[in-house]
PDB file with SEQRES, HELIX, SHEET and CRYST1 records, atoms N, CA, C and O in Angstrom:
SEQRES   1 A   91  MET ALA THR THR TYR SER THR TYR GLU ALA LYS ALA ARG          
SEQRES   2 A   91  PHE SER GLU VAL LEU ARG GLN VAL ARG GLU GLY THR THR          
SEQRES   3 A   91  VAL THR VAL THR TYR ARG GLY GLU PRO VAL ALA GLU ILE          
SEQRES   4 A   91  HIS PRO ILE ARG ARG ASN PRO ASP SER ALA GLU ALA HIS          
SEQRES   5 A   91  LEU ASP GLU LEU GLU ARG ARG GLY ALA LEU ILE ARG ALA          
SEQRES   6 A   91  THR GLU PRO TRP ARG PRO PRO PRO PRO ALA GLU PRO ILE          
SEQRES   7 A   91  PRO GLY ALA LEU ASP ARG PHE LEU ALA ASP ARG ASN GLU          
HELIX    1 AA1 THR A    7  ALA A   12  1                                   6    
HELIX    2 AA2 PHE A   14  ARG A   22  1                                   9    
HELIX    3 AA3 ALA A   49  ARG A   59  1                                  11    
HELIX    4 AA4 ALA A   81  ASN A   90  1                                  10    
SHEET    1 AA1 3 ALA A   2  SER A   6  0                                        
SHEET    2 AA1 3 THR A  26  TYR A  31  1                                        
SHEET    3 AA1 3 GLU A  34  ILE A  39 -1                                        
CRYST1    1.000    1.000    1.000  90.00  90.00  90.00 P 1           1          
ATOM      1  N   MET A   1     114.400 107.494  88.583  1.00  0.00           N  
ATOM      2  CA  MET A   1     114.687 108.455  87.507  1.00  0.00           C  
ATOM      3  C   MET A   1     113.771 108.130  86.336  1.00  0.00           C  
ATOM      4  O   MET A   1     113.685 106.980  85.908  1.00  0.00           O  
ATOM      5  N   ALA A   2     113.097 109.134  85.826  1.00  0.00           N  
ATOM      6  CA  ALA A   2     112.205 108.957  84.723  1.00  0.00           C  
ATOM      7  C   ALA A   2     112.593 109.838  83.491  1.00  0.00           C  
ATOM      8  O   ALA A   2     113.088 110.954  83.641  1.00  0.00           O  
ATOM      9  N   THR A   3     112.358 109.315  82.332  1.00  0.00           N  
ATOM     10  CA  THR A   3     112.667 110.028  81.142  1.00  0.00           C  
ATOM     11  C   THR A   3     111.384 110.092  80.331  1.00  0.00           C  
ATOM     12  O   THR A   3     110.580 109.162  80.391  1.00  0.00           O  
ATOM     13  N   THR A   4     111.163 111.194  79.552  1.00  0.00           N  
ATOM     14  CA  THR A   4     109.935 111.389  78.762  1.00  0.00           C  
ATOM     15  C   THR A   4     110.301 111.517  77.245  1.00  0.00           C  
ATOM     16  O   THR A   4     111.268 112.175  76.860  1.00  0.00           O  
ATOM     17  N   TYR A   5     109.487 110.865  76.450  1.00  0.00           N  
ATOM     18  CA  TYR A   5     109.585 110.874  74.996  1.00  0.00           C  
ATOM     19  C   TYR A   5     108.223 111.137  74.467  1.00  0.00           C  
ATOM     20  O   TYR A   5     107.240 110.671  75.043  1.00  0.00           O  
ATOM     21  N   SER A   6     108.119 111.874  73.378  1.00  0.00           N  
ATOM     22  CA  SER A   6     106.843 111.942  72.604  1.00  0.00           C  
ATOM     23  C   SER A   6     106.733 110.638  71.835  1.00  0.00           C  
ATOM     24  O   SER A   6     107.703 109.890  71.707  1.00  0.00           O  
ATOM     25  N   THR A   7     105.500 110.368  71.311  1.00  0.00           N  
ATOM     26  CA  THR A   7     105.323 109.161  70.578  1.00  0.00           C  
ATOM     27  C   THR A   7     106.236 109.082  69.380  1.00  0.00           C  
ATOM     28  O   THR A   7     106.739 108.011  69.042  1.00  0.00           O  
ATOM     29  N   TYR A   8     106.455 110.229  68.726  1.00  0.00           N  
ATOM     30  CA  TYR A   8     107.357 110.315  67.580  1.00  0.00           C  
ATOM     31  C   TYR A   8     108.766 110.007  67.960  1.00  0.00           C  
ATOM     32  O   TYR A   8     109.436 109.240  67.268  1.00  0.00           O  
ATOM     33  N   GLU A   9     109.248 110.583  69.045  1.00  0.00           N  
ATOM     34  CA  GLU A   9     110.602 110.355  69.493  1.00  0.00           C  
ATOM     35  C   GLU A   9     110.795 108.897  69.978  1.00  0.00           C  
ATOM     36  O   GLU A   9     111.835 108.293  69.716  1.00  0.00           O  
ATOM     37  N   ALA A  10     109.811 108.347  70.669  1.00  0.00           N  
ATOM     38  CA  ALA A  10     109.892 107.016  71.116  1.00  0.00           C  
ATOM     39  C   ALA A  10     110.006 106.007  69.977  1.00  0.00           C  
ATOM     40  O   ALA A  10     110.733 105.018  70.072  1.00  0.00           O  
ATOM     41  N   LYS A  11     109.272 106.276  68.901  1.00  0.00           N  
ATOM     42  CA  LYS A  11     109.339 105.443  67.739  1.00  0.00           C  
ATOM     43  C   LYS A  11     110.698 105.596  67.064  1.00  0.00           C  
ATOM     44  O   LYS A  11     111.323 104.604  66.690  1.00  0.00           O  
ATOM     45  N   ALA A  12     111.134 106.777  66.915  1.00  0.00           N  
ATOM     46  CA  ALA A  12     112.418 107.015  66.186  1.00  0.00           C  
ATOM     47  C   ALA A  12     113.623 106.504  66.966  1.00  0.00           C  
ATOM     48  O   ALA A  12     114.627 106.106  66.375  1.00  0.00           O  
ATOM     49  N   ARG A  13     113.522 106.515  68.314  1.00  0.00           N  
ATOM     50  CA  ARG A  13     114.595 106.161  69.213  1.00  0.00           C  
ATOM     51  C   ARG A  13     114.305 104.922  70.040  1.00  0.00           C  
ATOM     52  O   ARG A  13     114.750 104.815  71.183  1.00  0.00           O  
ATOM     53  N   PHE A  14     113.590 104.022  69.490  1.00  0.00           N  
ATOM     54  CA  PHE A  14     113.117 102.850  70.336  1.00  0.00           C  
ATOM     55  C   PHE A  14     114.283 102.063  70.938  1.00  0.00           C  
ATOM     56  O   PHE A  14     114.207 101.635  72.089  1.00  0.00           O  
ATOM     57  N   SER A  15     115.363 101.869  70.171  1.00  0.00           N  
ATOM     58  CA  SER A  15     116.480 101.155  70.772  1.00  0.00           C  
ATOM     59  C   SER A  15     117.079 101.884  71.984  1.00  0.00           C  
ATOM     60  O   SER A  15     117.507 101.244  72.945  1.00  0.00           O  
ATOM     61  N   GLU A  16     117.107 103.212  71.937  1.00  0.00           N  
ATOM     62  CA  GLU A  16     117.588 104.048  73.041  1.00  0.00           C  
ATOM     63  C   GLU A  16     116.641 103.868  74.234  1.00  0.00           C  
ATOM     64  O   GLU A  16     117.066 103.686  75.375  1.00  0.00           O  
ATOM     65  N   VAL A  17     115.330 103.929  73.918  1.00  0.00           N  
ATOM     66  CA  VAL A  17     114.317 103.754  74.985  1.00  0.00           C  
ATOM     67  C   VAL A  17     114.542 102.418  75.690  1.00  0.00           C  
ATOM     68  O   VAL A  17     114.595 102.376  76.919  1.00  0.00           O  
ATOM     69  N   LEU A  18     114.675 101.326  74.931  1.00  0.00           N  
ATOM     70  CA  LEU A  18     114.853 100.031  75.518  1.00  0.00           C  
ATOM     71  C   LEU A  18     116.150  99.931  76.334  1.00  0.00           C  
ATOM     72  O   LEU A  18     116.195  99.274  77.374  1.00  0.00           O  
ATOM     73  N   ARG A  19     117.202 100.597  75.839  1.00  0.00           N  
ATOM     74  CA  ARG A  19     118.470 100.549  76.574  1.00  0.00           C  
ATOM     75  C   ARG A  19     118.232 101.258  77.951  1.00  0.00           C  
ATOM     76  O   ARG A  19     118.670 100.742  78.979  1.00  0.00           O  
ATOM     77  N   GLN A  20     117.581 102.368  77.971  1.00  0.00           N  
ATOM     78  CA  GLN A  20     117.325 103.041  79.231  1.00  0.00           C  
ATOM     79  C   GLN A  20     116.463 102.192  80.168  1.00  0.00           C  
ATOM     80  O   GLN A  20     116.729 102.152  81.370  1.00  0.00           O  
ATOM     81  N   VAL A  21     115.485 101.546  79.671  1.00  0.00           N  
ATOM     82  CA  VAL A  21     114.666 100.692  80.461  1.00  0.00           C  
ATOM     83  C   VAL A  21     115.453  99.509  81.031  1.00  0.00           C  
ATOM     84  O   VAL A  21     115.273  99.130  82.188  1.00  0.00           O  
ATOM     85  N   ARG A  22     116.344  98.923  80.186  1.00  0.00           N  
ATOM     86  CA  ARG A  22     117.191  97.829  80.704  1.00  0.00           C  
ATOM     87  C   ARG A  22     118.091  98.314  81.801  1.00  0.00           C  
ATOM     88  O   ARG A  22     118.485  97.543  82.675  1.00  0.00           O  
ATOM     89  N   GLU A  23     118.433  99.619  81.766  1.00  0.00           N  
ATOM     90  CA  GLU A  23     119.327 100.159  82.786  1.00  0.00           C  
ATOM     91  C   GLU A  23     118.541 100.608  84.041  1.00  0.00           C  
ATOM     92  O   GLU A  23     119.133 101.137  84.982  1.00  0.00           O  
ATOM     93  N   GLY A  24     117.247 100.403  84.052  1.00  0.00           N  
ATOM     94  CA  GLY A  24     116.458 100.675  85.218  1.00  0.00           C  
ATOM     95  C   GLY A  24     115.671 101.942  85.255  1.00  0.00           C  
ATOM     96  O   GLY A  24     115.072 102.262  86.281  1.00  0.00           O  
ATOM     97  N   THR A  25     115.647 102.679  84.172  1.00  0.00           N  
ATOM     98  CA  THR A  25     114.927 103.936  83.978  1.00  0.00           C  
ATOM     99  C   THR A  25     113.493 103.629  83.581  1.00  0.00           C  
ATOM    100  O   THR A  25     113.238 102.746  82.762  1.00  0.00           O  
ATOM    101  N   THR A  26     112.569 104.361  84.165  1.00  0.00           N  
ATOM    102  CA  THR A  26     111.177 104.319  83.700  1.00  0.00           C  
ATOM    103  C   THR A  26     110.997 105.409  82.650  1.00  0.00           C  
ATOM    104  O   THR A  26     111.360 106.566  82.862  1.00  0.00           O  
ATOM    105  N   VAL A  27     110.418 105.006  81.494  1.00  0.00           N  
ATOM    106  CA  VAL A  27     110.244 105.965  80.387  1.00  0.00           C  
ATOM    107  C   VAL A  27     108.796 106.274  80.251  1.00  0.00           C  
ATOM    108  O   VAL A  27     107.986 105.348  80.217  1.00  0.00           O  
ATOM    109  N   THR A  28     108.414 107.524  80.172  1.00  0.00           N  
ATOM    110  CA  THR A  28     107.054 107.959  79.983  1.00  0.00           C  
ATOM    111  C   THR A  28     106.922 108.372  78.563  1.00  0.00           C  
ATOM    112  O   THR A  28     107.796 109.090  78.076  1.00  0.00           O  
ATOM    113  N   VAL A  29     105.866 107.965  77.829  1.00  0.00           N  
ATOM    114  CA  VAL A  29     105.564 108.289  76.468  1.00  0.00           C  
ATOM    115  C   VAL A  29     104.400 109.221  76.474  1.00  0.00           C  
ATOM    116  O   VAL A  29     103.378 108.931  77.095  1.00  0.00           O  
ATOM    117  N   THR A  30     104.531 110.394  75.763  1.00  0.00           N  
ATOM    118  CA  THR A  30     103.487 111.375  75.747  1.00  0.00           C  
ATOM    119  C   THR A  30     102.909 111.477  74.343  1.00  0.00           C  
ATOM    120  O   THR A  30     103.597 111.201  73.360  1.00  0.00           O  
ATOM    121  N   TYR A  31     101.647 111.871  74.249  1.00  0.00           N  
ATOM    122  CA  TYR A  31     100.961 112.167  72.984  1.00  0.00           C  
ATOM    123  C   TYR A  31     100.399 113.592  73.134  1.00  0.00           C  
ATOM    124  O   TYR A  31      99.499 113.837  73.936  1.00  0.00           O  
ATOM    125  N   ARG A  32     100.944 114.503  72.357  1.00  0.00           N  
ATOM    126  CA  ARG A  32     100.525 115.894  72.380  1.00  0.00           C  
ATOM    127  C   ARG A  32     100.698 116.494  73.818  1.00  0.00           C  
ATOM    128  O   ARG A  32      99.886 117.276  74.312  1.00  0.00           O  
ATOM    129  N   GLY A  33     101.792 116.069  74.416  1.00  0.00           N  
ATOM    130  CA  GLY A  33     102.123 116.594  75.779  1.00  0.00           C  
ATOM    131  C   GLY A  33     101.491 115.870  76.954  1.00  0.00           C  
ATOM    132  O   GLY A  33     101.876 116.088  78.103  1.00  0.00           O  
ATOM    133  N   GLU A  34     100.517 115.006  76.669  1.00  0.00           N  
ATOM    134  CA  GLU A  34      99.824 114.251  77.690  1.00  0.00           C  
ATOM    135  C   GLU A  34     100.438 112.881  77.907  1.00  0.00           C  
ATOM    136  O   GLU A  34     100.549 112.142  76.928  1.00  0.00           O  
ATOM    137  N   PRO A  35     100.845 112.477  79.096  1.00  0.00           N  
ATOM    138  CA  PRO A  35     101.388 111.131  79.313  1.00  0.00           C  
ATOM    139  C   PRO A  35     100.370 110.067  78.971  1.00  0.00           C  
ATOM    140  O   PRO A  35      99.243 110.107  79.465  1.00  0.00           O  
ATOM    141  N   VAL A  36     100.758 109.081  78.104  1.00  0.00           N  
ATOM    142  CA  VAL A  36      99.838 107.997  77.755  1.00  0.00           C  
ATOM    143  C   VAL A  36     100.391 106.586  78.113  1.00  0.00           C  
ATOM    144  O   VAL A  36      99.641 105.609  78.122  1.00  0.00           O  
ATOM    145  N   ALA A  37     101.647 106.503  78.391  1.00  0.00           N  
ATOM    146  CA  ALA A  37     102.202 105.156  78.732  1.00  0.00           C  
ATOM    147  C   ALA A  37     103.490 105.296  79.558  1.00  0.00           C  
ATOM    148  O   ALA A  37     104.204 106.295  79.489  1.00  0.00           O  
ATOM    149  N   GLU A  38     103.745 104.237  80.344  1.00  0.00           N  
ATOM    150  CA  GLU A  38     105.040 104.145  81.017  1.00  0.00           C  
ATOM    151  C   GLU A  38     105.622 102.831  80.679  1.00  0.00           C  
ATOM    152  O   GLU A  38     104.949 101.802  80.737  1.00  0.00           O  
ATOM    153  N   ILE A  39     106.915 102.852  80.312  1.00  0.00           N  
ATOM    154  CA  ILE A  39     107.644 101.606  80.039  1.00  0.00           C  
ATOM    155  C   ILE A  39     108.676 101.501  81.187  1.00  0.00           C  
ATOM    156  O   ILE A  39     109.517 102.378  81.384  1.00  0.00           O  
ATOM    157  N   HIS A  40     108.566 100.389  81.925  1.00  0.00           N  
ATOM    158  CA  HIS A  40     109.458 100.263  83.080  1.00  0.00           C  
ATOM    159  C   HIS A  40     110.048  98.847  83.096  1.00  0.00           C  
ATOM    160  O   HIS A  40     109.467  97.938  82.504  1.00  0.00           O  
ATOM    161  N   PRO A  41     111.184  98.648  83.758  1.00  0.00           N  
ATOM    162  CA  PRO A  41     111.847  97.368  83.780  1.00  0.00           C  
ATOM    163  C   PRO A  41     110.955  96.333  84.439  1.00  0.00           C  
ATOM    164  O   PRO A  41     110.177  96.657  85.337  1.00  0.00           O  
ATOM    165  N   ILE A  42     111.062  95.133  84.009  1.00  0.00           N  
ATOM    166  CA  ILE A  42     110.411  94.026  84.648  1.00  0.00           C  
ATOM    167  C   ILE A  42     111.112  93.691  85.922  1.00  0.00           C  
ATOM    168  O   ILE A  42     112.340  93.615  85.948  1.00  0.00           O  
ATOM    169  N   ARG A  43     110.399  93.496  86.946  1.00  0.00           N  
ATOM    170  CA  ARG A  43     111.032  93.081  88.228  1.00  0.00           C  
ATOM    171  C   ARG A  43     111.345  91.592  88.172  1.00  0.00           C  
ATOM    172  O   ARG A  43     110.471  90.745  87.989  1.00  0.00           O  
ATOM    173  N   ARG A  44     112.643  91.316  88.338  1.00  0.00           N  
ATOM    174  CA  ARG A  44     113.077  89.925  88.362  1.00  0.00           C  
ATOM    175  C   ARG A  44     112.761  89.172  89.628  1.00  0.00           C  
ATOM    176  O   ARG A  44     112.405  87.995  89.585  1.00  0.00           O  
ATOM    177  N   ASN A  45     112.891  89.855  90.776  1.00  0.00           N  
ATOM    178  CA  ASN A  45     112.580  89.287  92.050  1.00  0.00           C  
ATOM    179  C   ASN A  45     111.233  89.816  92.529  1.00  0.00           C  
ATOM    180  O   ASN A  45     111.061  91.025  92.689  1.00  0.00           O  
ATOM    181  N   PRO A  46     110.277  88.915  92.758  1.00  0.00           N  
ATOM    182  CA  PRO A  46     108.978  89.451  93.234  1.00  0.00           C  
ATOM    183  C   PRO A  46     109.095  90.181  94.561  1.00  0.00           C  
ATOM    184  O   PRO A  46     109.771  89.704  95.473  1.00  0.00           O  
ATOM    185  N   ASP A  47     108.483  91.267  94.673  1.00  0.00           N  
ATOM    186  CA  ASP A  47     108.469  92.044  95.975  1.00  0.00           C  
ATOM    187  C   ASP A  47     107.444  91.419  96.866  1.00  0.00           C  
ATOM    188  O   ASP A  47     106.673  90.553  96.451  1.00  0.00           O  
ATOM    189  N   SER A  48     107.441  91.856  98.070  1.00  0.00           N  
ATOM    190  CA  SER A  48     106.424  91.404  99.027  1.00  0.00           C  
ATOM    191  C   SER A  48     105.126  92.020  98.595  1.00  0.00           C  
ATOM    192  O   SER A  48     105.094  92.977  97.822  1.00  0.00           O  
ATOM    193  N   ALA A  49     104.025  91.442  99.119  1.00  0.00           N  
ATOM    194  CA  ALA A  49     102.716  91.937  98.777  1.00  0.00           C  
ATOM    195  C   ALA A  49     102.597  93.356  99.270  1.00  0.00           C  
ATOM    196  O   ALA A  49     101.954  94.160  98.595  1.00  0.00           O  
ATOM    197  N   GLU A  50     103.175  93.725 100.406  1.00  0.00           N  
ATOM    198  CA  GLU A  50     103.084  95.068 100.917  1.00  0.00           C  
ATOM    199  C   GLU A  50     103.805  96.076  99.992  1.00  0.00           C  
ATOM    200  O   GLU A  50     103.303  97.176  99.763  1.00  0.00           O  
ATOM    201  N   ALA A  51     104.998  95.686  99.460  1.00  0.00           N  
ATOM    202  CA  ALA A  51     105.692  96.528  98.531  1.00  0.00           C  
ATOM    203  C   ALA A  51     104.909  96.720  97.274  1.00  0.00           C  
ATOM    204  O   ALA A  51     104.893  97.818  96.718  1.00  0.00           O  
ATOM    205  N   HIS A  52     104.234  95.649  96.789  1.00  0.00           N  
ATOM    206  CA  HIS A  52     103.370  95.803  95.567  1.00  0.00           C  
ATOM    207  C   HIS A  52     102.211  96.791  95.837  1.00  0.00           C  
ATOM    208  O   HIS A  52     101.907  97.647  95.006  1.00  0.00           O  
ATOM    209  N   LEU A  53     101.580  96.653  97.005  1.00  0.00           N  
ATOM    210  CA  LEU A  53     100.505  97.584  97.366  1.00  0.00           C  
ATOM    211  C   LEU A  53     101.019  98.956  97.448  1.00  0.00           C  
ATOM    212  O   LEU A  53     100.336  99.879  97.005  1.00  0.00           O  
ATOM    213  N   ASP A  54     102.212  99.174  97.999  1.00  0.00           N  
ATOM    214  CA  ASP A  54     102.822 100.518  98.057  1.00  0.00           C  
ATOM    215  C   ASP A  54     102.960 101.125  96.680  1.00  0.00           C  
ATOM    216  O   ASP A  54     102.656 102.297  96.457  1.00  0.00           O  
ATOM    217  N   GLU A  55     103.444 100.264  95.725  1.00  0.00           N  
ATOM    218  CA  GLU A  55     103.636 100.768  94.376  1.00  0.00           C  
ATOM    219  C   GLU A  55     102.333 101.132  93.702  1.00  0.00           C  
ATOM    220  O   GLU A  55     102.258 102.140  92.999  1.00  0.00           O  
ATOM    221  N   LEU A  56     101.295 100.318  93.909  1.00  0.00           N  
ATOM    222  CA  LEU A  56      99.976 100.614  93.318  1.00  0.00           C  
ATOM    223  C   LEU A  56      99.434 101.895  93.940  1.00  0.00           C  
ATOM    224  O   LEU A  56      98.795 102.689  93.248  1.00  0.00           O  
ATOM    225  N   GLU A  57      99.668 102.107  95.191  1.00  0.00           N  
ATOM    226  CA  GLU A  57      99.190 103.345  95.830  1.00  0.00           C  
ATOM    227  C   GLU A  57      99.986 104.544  95.320  1.00  0.00           C  
ATOM    228  O   GLU A  57      99.403 105.613  95.133  1.00  0.00           O  
ATOM    229  N   ARG A  58     101.276 104.414  95.089  1.00  0.00           N  
ATOM    230  CA  ARG A  58     102.051 105.452  94.557  1.00  0.00           C  
ATOM    231  C   ARG A  58     101.581 105.905  93.192  1.00  0.00           C  
ATOM    232  O   ARG A  58     101.593 107.099  92.889  1.00  0.00           O  
ATOM    233  N   ARG A  59     101.162 104.946  92.355  1.00  0.00           N  
ATOM    234  CA  ARG A  59     100.711 105.233  91.044  1.00  0.00           C  
ATOM    235  C   ARG A  59      99.237 105.757  90.973  1.00  0.00           C  
ATOM    236  O   ARG A  59      98.754 106.187  89.925  1.00  0.00           O  
ATOM    237  N   GLY A  60      98.573 105.693  92.128  1.00  0.00           N  
ATOM    238  CA  GLY A  60      97.179 106.170  92.172  1.00  0.00           C  
ATOM    239  C   GLY A  60      96.198 105.126  91.755  1.00  0.00           C  
ATOM    240  O   GLY A  60      95.026 105.445  91.556  1.00  0.00           O  
ATOM    241  N   ALA A  61      96.627 103.840  91.605  1.00  0.00           N  
ATOM    242  CA  ALA A  61      95.683 102.780  91.241  1.00  0.00           C  
ATOM    243  C   ALA A  61      95.060 102.142  92.439  1.00  0.00           C  
ATOM    244  O   ALA A  61      94.254 101.224  92.284  1.00  0.00           O  
ATOM    245  N   LEU A  62      95.392 102.584  93.645  1.00  0.00           N  
ATOM    246  CA  LEU A  62      94.866 101.946  94.849  1.00  0.00           C  
ATOM    247  C   LEU A  62      94.732 102.982  95.961  1.00  0.00           C  
ATOM    248  O   LEU A  62      95.645 103.773  96.194  1.00  0.00           O  
ATOM    249  N   ILE A  63      93.646 102.973  96.612  1.00  0.00           N  
ATOM    250  CA  ILE A  63      93.477 103.791  97.801  1.00  0.00           C  
ATOM    251  C   ILE A  63      93.224 102.784  98.977  1.00  0.00           C  
ATOM    252  O   ILE A  63      92.258 102.022  98.983  1.00  0.00           O  
ATOM    253  N   ARG A  64      94.118 102.835  99.920  1.00  0.00           N  
ATOM    254  CA  ARG A  64      94.041 101.890 100.985  1.00  0.00           C  
ATOM    255  C   ARG A  64      92.840 102.232 101.922  1.00  0.00           C  
ATOM    256  O   ARG A  64      92.467 103.394 102.078  1.00  0.00           O  
ATOM    257  N   ALA A  65      92.266 101.192 102.525  1.00  0.00           N  
ATOM    258  CA  ALA A  65      91.156 101.327 103.443  1.00  0.00           C  
ATOM    259  C   ALA A  65      91.648 102.033 104.709  1.00  0.00           C  
ATOM    260  O   ALA A  65      92.799 101.842 105.104  1.00  0.00           O  
ATOM    261  N   THR A  66      90.828 102.821 105.334  1.00  0.00           N  
ATOM    262  CA  THR A  66      91.185 103.475 106.577  1.00  0.00           C  
ATOM    263  C   THR A  66      90.827 102.660 107.782  1.00  0.00           C  
ATOM    264  O   THR A  66      91.347 102.901 108.871  1.00  0.00           O  
ATOM    265  N   GLU A  67      89.923 101.667 107.608  1.00  0.00           N  
ATOM    266  CA  GLU A  67      89.467 100.797 108.695  1.00  0.00           C  
ATOM    267  C   GLU A  67      89.468  99.345 108.184  1.00  0.00           C  
ATOM    268  O   GLU A  67      89.372  99.098 106.982  1.00  0.00           O  
ATOM    269  N   PRO A  68      89.576  98.421 109.096  1.00  0.00           N  
ATOM    270  CA  PRO A  68      89.543  97.002 108.688  1.00  0.00           C  
ATOM    271  C   PRO A  68      88.201  96.697 108.065  1.00  0.00           C  
ATOM    272  O   PRO A  68      87.202  97.347 108.373  1.00  0.00           O  
ATOM    273  N   TRP A  69      88.176  95.710 107.187  1.00  0.00           N  
ATOM    274  CA  TRP A  69      86.920  95.314 106.516  1.00  0.00           C  
ATOM    275  C   TRP A  69      86.112  94.515 107.442  1.00  0.00           C  
ATOM    276  O   TRP A  69      86.606  93.624 108.133  1.00  0.00           O  
ATOM    277  N   ARG A  70      84.775  94.856 107.459  1.00  0.00           N  
ATOM    278  CA  ARG A  70      83.843  94.083 108.222  1.00  0.00           C  
ATOM    279  C   ARG A  70      82.709  93.652 107.261  1.00  0.00           C  
ATOM    280  O   ARG A  70      82.240  94.421 106.422  1.00  0.00           O  
ATOM    281  N   PRO A  71      82.307  92.403 107.430  1.00  0.00           N  
ATOM    282  CA  PRO A  71      81.197  91.991 106.481  1.00  0.00           C  
ATOM    283  C   PRO A  71      79.882  92.698 106.911  1.00  0.00           C  
ATOM    284  O   PRO A  71      79.735  93.044 108.083  1.00  0.00           O  
ATOM    285  N   PRO A  72      78.961  92.906 106.008  1.00  0.00           N  
ATOM    286  CA  PRO A  72      77.731  93.553 106.394  1.00  0.00           C  
ATOM    287  C   PRO A  72      76.916  92.637 107.294  1.00  0.00           C  
ATOM    288  O   PRO A  72      77.092  91.418 107.296  1.00  0.00           O  
ATOM    289  N   PRO A  73      76.027  93.250 108.053  1.00  0.00           N  
ATOM    290  CA  PRO A  73      75.178  92.438 108.916  1.00  0.00           C  
ATOM    291  C   PRO A  73      74.213  91.593 108.105  1.00  0.00           C  
ATOM    292  O   PRO A  73      73.860  91.998 106.997  1.00  0.00           O  
ATOM    293  N   PRO A  74      73.775  90.462 108.584  1.00  0.00           N  
ATOM    294  CA  PRO A  74      72.845  89.631 107.822  1.00  0.00           C  
ATOM    295  C   PRO A  74      71.560  90.410 107.577  1.00  0.00           C  
ATOM    296  O   PRO A  74      71.121  91.225 108.388  1.00  0.00           O  
ATOM    297  N   ALA A  75      71.009  90.131 106.472  1.00  0.00           N  
ATOM    298  CA  ALA A  75      69.736  90.792 106.023  1.00  0.00           C  
ATOM    299  C   ALA A  75      68.609  90.299 106.902  1.00  0.00           C  
ATOM    300  O   ALA A  75      68.574  89.131 107.287  1.00  0.00           O  
ATOM    301  N   GLU A  76      67.678  91.202 107.222  1.00  0.00           N  
ATOM    302  CA  GLU A  76      66.530  90.833 108.015  1.00  0.00           C  
ATOM    303  C   GLU A  76      65.451  90.334 107.038  1.00  0.00           C  
ATOM    304  O   GLU A  76      65.205  90.966 106.011  1.00  0.00           O  
ATOM    305  N   PRO A  77      64.816  89.210 107.358  1.00  0.00           N  
ATOM    306  CA  PRO A  77      63.782  88.757 106.456  1.00  0.00           C  
ATOM    307  C   PRO A  77      62.617  89.732 106.459  1.00  0.00           C  
ATOM    308  O   PRO A  77      62.289  90.347 107.473  1.00  0.00           O  
ATOM    309  N   ILE A  78      62.005  89.851 105.287  1.00  0.00           N  
ATOM    310  CA  ILE A  78      60.799  90.732 105.152  1.00  0.00           C  
ATOM    311  C   ILE A  78      59.571  89.826 105.207  1.00  0.00           C  
ATOM    312  O   ILE A  78      59.421  88.949 104.357  1.00  0.00           O  
ATOM    313  N   PRO A  79      58.705  90.017 106.173  1.00  0.00           N  
ATOM    314  CA  PRO A  79      57.529  89.175 106.312  1.00  0.00           C  
ATOM    315  C   PRO A  79      56.673  89.203 105.052  1.00  0.00           C  
ATOM    316  O   PRO A  79      56.322  90.269 104.547  1.00  0.00           O  
ATOM    317  N   GLY A  80      56.344  88.018 104.556  1.00  0.00           N  
ATOM    318  CA  GLY A  80      55.426  87.910 103.407  1.00  0.00           C  
ATOM    319  C   GLY A  80      56.176  88.013 102.105  1.00  0.00           C  
ATOM    320  O   GLY A  80      55.518  87.891 101.072  1.00  0.00           O  
ATOM    321  N   ALA A  81      57.477  88.223 102.029  1.00  0.00           N  
ATOM    322  CA  ALA A  81      58.205  88.394 100.774  1.00  0.00           C  
ATOM    323  C   ALA A  81      58.148  87.129  99.966  1.00  0.00           C  
ATOM    324  O   ALA A  81      57.942  87.200  98.754  1.00  0.00           O  
ATOM    325  N   LEU A  82      58.317  85.993 100.562  1.00  0.00           N  
ATOM    326  CA  LEU A  82      58.314  84.732  99.820  1.00  0.00           C  
ATOM    327  C   LEU A  82      56.919  84.493  99.217  1.00  0.00           C  
ATOM    328  O   LEU A  82      56.798  84.062  98.071  1.00  0.00           O  
ATOM    329  N   ASP A  83      55.894  84.771  99.984  1.00  0.00           N  
ATOM    330  CA  ASP A  83      54.491  84.625  99.417  1.00  0.00           C  
ATOM    331  C   ASP A  83      54.297  85.533  98.217  1.00  0.00           C  
ATOM    332  O   ASP A  83      53.791  85.087  97.187  1.00  0.00           O  
ATOM    333  N   ARG A  84      54.685  86.791  98.323  1.00  0.00           N  
ATOM    334  CA  ARG A  84      54.558  87.726  97.223  1.00  0.00           C  
ATOM    335  C   ARG A  84      55.331  87.265  95.955  1.00  0.00           C  
ATOM    336  O   ARG A  84      54.860  87.392  94.825  1.00  0.00           O  
ATOM    337  N   PHE A  85      56.530  86.729  96.213  1.00  0.00           N  
ATOM    338  CA  PHE A  85      57.411  86.262  95.121  1.00  0.00           C  
ATOM    339  C   PHE A  85      56.704  85.086  94.425  1.00  0.00           C  
ATOM    340  O   PHE A  85      56.593  85.044  93.200  1.00  0.00           O  
ATOM    341  N   LEU A  86      56.232  84.138  95.243  1.00  0.00           N  
ATOM    342  CA  LEU A  86      55.592  82.925  94.629  1.00  0.00           C  
ATOM    343  C   LEU A  86      54.322  83.293  93.931  1.00  0.00           C  
ATOM    344  O   LEU A  86      54.001  82.677  92.915  1.00  0.00           O  
ATOM    345  N   ALA A  87      53.575  84.258  94.408  1.00  0.00           N  
ATOM    346  CA  ALA A  87      52.333  84.707  93.787  1.00  0.00           C  
ATOM    347  C   ALA A  87      52.684  85.422  92.438  1.00  0.00           C  
ATOM    348  O   ALA A  87      51.971  85.215  91.455  1.00  0.00           O  
ATOM    349  N   ASP A  88      53.716  86.219  92.370  1.00  0.00           N  
ATOM    350  CA  ASP A  88      54.123  86.867  91.141  1.00  0.00           C  
ATOM    351  C   ASP A  88      54.594  85.829  90.086  1.00  0.00           C  
ATOM    352  O   ASP A  88      54.320  85.927  88.890  1.00  0.00           O  
ATOM    353  N   ARG A  89      55.287  84.877  90.605  1.00  0.00           N  
ATOM    354  CA  ARG A  89      55.831  83.852  89.733  1.00  0.00           C  
ATOM    355  C   ARG A  89      54.701  83.003  89.072  1.00  0.00           C  
ATOM    356  O   ARG A  89      54.814  82.605  87.912  1.00  0.00           O  
ATOM    357  N   ASN A  90      53.656  82.747  89.808  1.00  0.00           N  
ATOM    358  CA  ASN A  90      52.553  81.931  89.239  1.00  0.00           C  
ATOM    359  C   ASN A  90      51.603  82.726  88.360  1.00  0.00           C  
ATOM    360  O   ASN A  90      50.714  82.124  87.758  1.00  0.00           O  
ATOM    361  N   GLU A  91      51.736  84.023  88.250  1.00  0.00           N  
ATOM    362  CA  GLU A  91      50.816  84.797  87.362  1.00  0.00           C  
ATOM    363  C   GLU A  91      51.157  84.634  85.948  1.00  0.00           C  
ATOM    364  O   GLU A  91      50.495  85.208  85.083  1.00  0.00           O  
TER     365      GLU A  91                                                      
END                                                                             
C-alpha cells in the first residue's frame, strides 16, 4: 500500500508520514505532481539476495541478464604493436 503527499503536505504532516512508514506503508513525495522520493520502512530482517534483486527489478533499477555472463575472448596480439609503442615513446 502506498500513500502520496506533495512536498508541502509532507512537511506539514511529517509526523503522520512517519507514523504511516512505521506501520509499513511506503510514502511517495511529489513536487508539482511528479514523484521525487519514496520513504519506506527499513527492513529489519535482511532478505535473500534473490529477493533484493527482485525488489530492484520491480523498481526499475535493475534489468536482469537474459543469458549467463561469459568473459570476452582473449585479445589477439597485433604484430609489431610493441615496436610501434616503443618507437613512439622514444620520440
